[in-house]
C-alpha positions as CSV (number, residue, x, y, z in Angstrom):
1,M,-23.7,-38.6,-68.8
2,P,-22.7,-38.9,-65.1
3,P,-20.1,-36.3,-64.0
4,A,-16.6,-37.5,-63.2
5,D,-15.3,-37.3,-59.7
6,D,-14.3,-33.7,-59.0
7,N,-10.8,-34.1,-57.5
8,R,-10.2,-30.3,-57.9
9,T,-12.7,-29.5,-55.1
10,G,-11.9,-32.6,-53.1
11,T,-15.4,-34.0,-53.5
12,T,-16.9,-37.1,-55.2
13,H,-20.3,-38.7,-55.4
14,F,-21.7,-41.2,-52.9
15,G,-24.9,-42.1,-54.7
16,F,-26.6,-38.7,-55.4
17,R,-24.8,-37.0,-52.5
18,E,-21.6,-35.0,-52.8
19,V,-19.1,-36.1,-50.1
20,A,-15.4,-35.4,-49.4
21,T,-13.3,-37.6,-51.6
22,G,-11.6,-39.1,-48.5
23,E,-14.9,-40.1,-46.9
24,K,-16.3,-42.3,-49.7
25,T,-14.3,-45.4,-49.1
26,A,-15.5,-45.6,-45.5
27,L,-19.1,-44.9,-46.5
28,V,-19.0,-47.6,-49.1
29,R,-17.4,-50.0,-46.6
30,G,-20.3,-49.2,-44.2
31,V,-22.9,-50.1,-46.9
32,F,-21.3,-53.5,-47.5
33,D,-20.8,-54.2,-43.8
34,S,-24.6,-53.7,-43.6
35,V,-25.6,-55.8,-46.5
36,A,-23.0,-58.6,-46.5
37,S,-25.1,-61.3,-44.7
38,N,-28.0,-60.7,-47.1
39,Y,-26.1,-59.8,-50.2
40,D,-26.8,-63.0,-52.3
41,V,-30.4,-63.2,-51.2
42,M,-31.0,-59.6,-52.2
43,N,-29.2,-60.1,-55.5
44,D,-31.5,-63.1,-56.3
45,L,-34.6,-61.1,-55.4
46,M,-33.5,-57.9,-57.2
47,S,-32.6,-59.6,-60.4
48,M,-34.9,-62.6,-60.2
49,G,-31.8,-64.7,-60.4
50,V,-30.6,-63.3,-63.6
51,H,-27.4,-62.0,-62.0
52,R,-26.2,-65.6,-61.9
53,L,-26.7,-65.9,-65.6
54,W,-24.8,-62.7,-66.2
55,K,-21.9,-63.8,-64.1
56,R,-21.8,-67.2,-65.7
57,H,-21.7,-65.7,-69.2
58,F,-19.1,-63.2,-68.0
59,V,-16.8,-65.9,-67.0
60,D,-17.5,-68.3,-69.8
61,T,-16.7,-65.7,-72.4
62,A,-13.5,-64.4,-70.6
63,G,-11.1,-66.8,-72.3
64,I,-9.8,-68.0,-68.9
65,H,-7.5,-71.1,-69.3
66,P,-6.2,-73.9,-67.1
67,G,-3.2,-72.7,-65.2
68,D,-4.1,-69.0,-65.4
69,R,-3.6,-66.6,-62.4
70,V,-6.7,-64.5,-62.1
71,L,-7.3,-61.6,-59.7
72,D,-11.0,-61.2,-58.9
73,L,-11.5,-57.6,-57.5
74,A,-14.5,-56.7,-55.4
75,G,-15.0,-60.4,-55.3
76,G,-17.6,-60.2,-52.5
77,T,-19.3,-63.4,-51.6
78,G,-17.4,-65.5,-54.1
79,D,-19.8,-66.1,-57.0
80,V,-17.4,-65.2,-59.7
81,A,-14.4,-66.7,-57.9
82,A,-16.2,-70.0,-57.7
83,L,-16.7,-70.0,-61.5
84,L,-13.2,-68.9,-62.2
85,S,-11.7,-71.7,-60.0
86,R,-13.2,-74.3,-62.3
87,K,-11.7,-72.5,-65.3
88,V,-8.1,-72.3,-64.0
89,G,-8.1,-75.8,-62.5
90,G,-5.6,-77.3,-60.1
91,S,-2.6,-75.6,-61.8
92,G,-4.1,-72.2,-61.7
93,R,-4.8,-69.6,-59.0
94,V,-7.7,-67.3,-58.2
95,V,-7.2,-64.4,-55.7
96,L,-10.6,-63.2,-54.4
97,S,-10.0,-59.6,-53.3
98,D,-12.3,-57.1,-51.7
99,I,-11.9,-53.9,-49.7
100,N,-14.5,-55.1,-47.2
101,A,-13.5,-57.7,-44.6
102,A,-17.1,-58.8,-44.0
103,M,-17.7,-59.5,-47.7
104,V,-14.4,-61.5,-47.9
105,E,-15.3,-63.5,-44.9
106,V,-18.7,-64.4,-46.3
107,G,-17.0,-65.4,-49.6
108,R,-14.4,-67.5,-47.8
109,R,-17.1,-69.4,-45.8
110,R,-19.3,-70.0,-48.8
111,L,-16.4,-71.3,-51.0
112,D,-15.1,-73.5,-48.1
113,D,-18.6,-74.9,-47.7
114,R,-18.6,-75.8,-51.4
115,G,-15.2,-77.5,-51.1
116,I,-13.5,-74.8,-53.3
117,V,-10.3,-74.4,-51.4
118,A,-7.2,-75.6,-53.3
119,N,-6.8,-72.9,-55.9
120,V,-8.4,-69.8,-54.3
121,R,-6.7,-67.3,-52.1
122,Y,-8.1,-64.2,-50.3
123,A,-6.9,-60.7,-50.0
124,L,-8.1,-57.4,-48.4
125,A,-7.2,-54.8,-51.0
126,N,-8.2,-51.3,-52.3
127,A,-8.5,-51.5,-56.1
128,E,-6.8,-48.1,-56.3
129,Q,-3.6,-49.4,-54.6
130,L,-3.3,-53.1,-55.2
131,P,-0.8,-54.9,-53.0
132,F,0.4,-57.2,-55.9
133,A,3.5,-57.2,-58.0
134,S,3.4,-55.8,-61.5
135,K,2.7,-58.3,-64.3
136,S,1.6,-61.0,-61.9
137,F,-1.8,-62.0,-63.3
138,D,-3.1,-63.3,-66.6
139,A,-6.5,-61.8,-66.1
140,V,-8.3,-59.3,-63.8
141,T,-12.1,-59.5,-63.3
142,I,-14.4,-57.2,-61.4
143,A,-18.1,-57.8,-61.3
144,F,-20.5,-55.1,-59.9
145,G,-17.7,-53.4,-58.0
146,L,-16.2,-50.7,-60.2
147,R,-19.0,-48.3,-59.6
148,N,-18.2,-48.2,-55.8
149,V,-14.6,-47.3,-56.4
150,T,-13.7,-43.6,-55.6
151,D,-11.0,-43.1,-58.2
152,K,-11.9,-45.3,-61.1
153,D,-9.1,-44.1,-63.3
154,A,-6.5,-45.0,-60.6
155,A,-8.1,-48.5,-60.3
156,L,-8.0,-49.1,-64.0
157,R,-4.4,-48.1,-64.1
158,E,-3.7,-50.5,-61.2
159,M,-5.5,-53.3,-63.0
160,R,-3.3,-52.8,-66.0
161,R,-0.2,-52.7,-63.9
162,V,-0.7,-56.1,-62.3
163,L,-1.5,-57.7,-65.7
164,R,1.2,-59.5,-67.6
165,P,1.7,-58.3,-71.2
166,G,-1.2,-59.7,-73.2
167,G,-3.3,-60.1,-70.1
168,R,-6.9,-58.9,-70.1
169,V,-9.3,-57.0,-67.8
170,H,-12.9,-58.0,-67.7
171,I,-15.5,-55.7,-66.2
172,L,-19.2,-56.7,-65.6
173,E,-21.2,-53.7,-64.3
174,F,-24.6,-52.1,-64.4
175,S,-24.7,-49.6,-67.3
176,E,-27.0,-47.3,-69.2
177,V,-30.3,-48.9,-70.4
178,R,-30.8,-48.1,-74.1
179,A,-34.5,-48.4,-74.8
180,E,-36.7,-45.6,-73.4
181,P,-39.6,-47.8,-72.3
182,L,-37.3,-50.1,-70.5
183,K,-35.4,-47.2,-69.0
184,K,-38.6,-45.7,-67.4
185,L,-39.6,-49.1,-66.0
186,Y,-36.1,-49.7,-64.7
187,D,-36.0,-46.3,-62.9
188,T,-39.3,-47.0,-61.2
189,Y,-38.1,-50.4,-60.1
190,S,-34.7,-49.1,-58.9
191,F,-35.9,-46.1,-56.9
192,S,-39.2,-47.4,-55.6
193,L,-39.1,-51.2,-55.3
194,L,-35.5,-51.8,-54.6
195,P,-35.2,-49.7,-51.4
196,T,-38.5,-51.2,-50.2
197,M,-37.2,-54.8,-50.7
198,G,-34.0,-53.7,-48.9
199,K,-36.1,-52.6,-45.9
200,W,-38.3,-55.7,-45.8
201,V,-35.6,-58.4,-46.4
202,A,-32.4,-56.8,-45.1
203,G,-33.8,-54.2,-42.8
204,D,-31.8,-51.6,-44.6
205,A,-33.5,-49.3,-47.1
206,D,-30.7,-46.7,-47.2
207,S,-28.0,-49.0,-48.4
208,Y,-30.1,-50.2,-51.3
209,Q,-31.1,-46.6,-52.1
210,Y,-27.4,-45.9,-52.4
211,L,-26.8,-49.0,-54.6
212,A,-29.6,-47.8,-57.0
213,E,-28.1,-44.3,-57.1
214,S,-24.6,-45.6,-57.6
215,I,-25.7,-47.3,-60.8
216,R,-27.0,-44.0,-62.2
217,K,-23.7,-42.3,-61.4
218,H,-21.5,-44.9,-63.0
219,P,-20.0,-44.0,-66.4
220,P,-22.1,-45.3,-69.3
221,Q,-20.8,-47.7,-71.9
222,K,-18.8,-45.4,-74.2
223,E,-17.4,-43.3,-71.4
224,L,-16.1,-46.4,-69.6
225,A,-14.6,-47.7,-72.8
226,K,-12.7,-44.4,-73.2
227,M,-11.5,-44.6,-69.6
228,L,-10.0,-48.0,-70.3
229,E,-8.2,-46.7,-73.3
230,N,-6.9,-43.7,-71.3
231,A,-5.6,-46.2,-68.7
232,G,-3.5,-47.8,-71.4
233,F,-5.6,-50.7,-72.5
234,S,-5.9,-51.7,-76.1
235,T,-8.5,-53.7,-78.0
236,V,-11.2,-52.3,-75.8
237,T,-14.7,-53.6,-76.4
238,Y,-18.0,-53.7,-74.7
239,R,-21.2,-55.7,-75.0
240,N,-24.6,-54.9,-73.6
241,L,-26.7,-57.6,-71.8
242,T,-30.4,-57.3,-71.1
243,G,-30.8,-54.1,-73.1
244,G,-27.9,-52.4,-71.4
245,V,-29.0,-53.1,-67.8
246,V,-25.5,-54.4,-67.5
247,A,-22.5,-54.4,-69.9
248,I,-19.3,-56.3,-70.2
249,H,-16.1,-54.3,-70.9
250,R,-12.8,-55.9,-71.9
251,G,-9.4,-54.6,-72.6
252,Q,-5.9,-55.9,-73.1
253,R,-2.5,-54.9,-71.8
254,G,-0.1,-54.6,-74.7
C-alpha cells in the first residue's frame, strides 16, 4: 500500500522522490507545462486509444442529466468536458478546471475547434482550495488527476463542499492491477517503454517517468474508498476496469 503524504515532516512524494510538501504543486505544474502540447497524442499511444473508451464509459455511467452543473477537475485538454457538455445540454453548465494554465488553454482551443462553446466555462483552480461557492454543483468529476494532488484528503473535502446535497463525485484514476501476470507486464511497460515513448514522441522522458511513478504511489482501490468515506461521502463504491489498471470511484454528499 502506498504511504500517505507525511505532513508531520513536511514532505510528500513526487513520483518516487521525497520532496518538501510546498514544492510538489510547482513540480507537477512543470510536468504538465512540458507535456501539454503532446498530452493527447501520448495518451493515445500509451493506452492504444483505450483511455477514450474508459472516459466515455466513465461519463456514460455517471448519471449526468440535462440541466446539471458539473465541475470537471484536472480537466486538462477537455476530453471529459466535451463528453459532459453533451449530457448537460443547453440548459446545463460544465466548468473545466485545472491548476495548469497550459493545459486549460489546450482544452479551450480544442473545444472551441469542435464548436463546444455555449455550455462550457474555464477556471484555473487548485483542487485543494476550490474558488467556488458551497453546494454549487450537481456533480464533480476528475479523470486521471487526483494522483497529482498534494493533499488528496483536502481535495476530497473540497469536492464534497461544492456539491449540493445528493450530488455525486466521480473519480477515474489509475489503480492497482489485480492479477499478478498482468501486474508484472504492466510494470515492465510502465517503467521501460513509457519513458522511452516520452523521449521519442515528446522529447521528455523524465515527465513520463514521473507519471508512471505517480501511478504506483496513488492509493489503491480500497484505500481511496476509505478516504472518500473519511471526507464525508456516503454510498461509496468503486469498479475496476481492465483488470484494475484503472478504477472508477463514486460517492454521494448526504
